N, C-alpha and C positions, 0 to 999 in steps of 0.2 A: 398334744400338750401334756406336760408332766401330770401324773395322777394326783388328785387332791390339790391342785395348784392354788386354790383359793383358801386352803386351811393348812398352811405349812410354814415352818420357819426355816430359812436358808441354813442356819447353823445346825438344824436337826438332820439335814441330809448327810448320808455317808460321803466320804471324800470322793469316791468315784463318781457319784452323782453331781457333786458340786463342781467337779472338773469339767462337766459337760456344759456348764454355763460359761460362754465365752464372750469376751469383749469384741467389738468390731475389728480391731487390729489382729486379735488372735484368730478370729474366724477368717479374716482376709488372708492371713498367712497359710492357714490350712487349705483354703480354696484356691490359693495362688492368685488372689485378686488384690486390688488396691483397697484400702479401708474405705475410701470415698465411694467405691463401687458397692461395697457391702451396705453402707448407709443409704445409698440410692435405691438399692434393691429392697431394703426394709421399708423405706418411705413409699415405694410403689406397691407394697404388699406382696412382693415376690417371695420374701422369706419372713417368717414370724420373728417377733422380738418380744422380750419380757421386760416390763418395767419393774425395777427394784427400787422402791422409794420414789422420790420425786424426780431425781436427776440421773439415776443410773439405768442404763439399758444393757441387757445381756441377751445372748442368743443361745437357746437350748439346742445343742447340736443334733440330737435325734429328730427334733421337729424341723430343723433347717434341712437336714438330709431328706426327710420325708417330703418336704415342700419342693425341693429341687428335683427329686426323682418322680414326683407325681404331677408337678406343674401347678400345685396349689399351695398357698401359704397357710 
């Protein structure tokens, strides 16, 4: 998980860090999967997701890579 995740503002992150937060379609493109597969994996706890507000979900790329390579979300 991103350091200090509970006490940060998204706008305070440097551009290179903000670009690591991906939507499901962006992550799907990177992983060469369908977006529905990304959502299914997230619901199953296979990859971690981050809630931004009430309705937005993003995937922090370093955490997703770690989960996929270690087998843990």
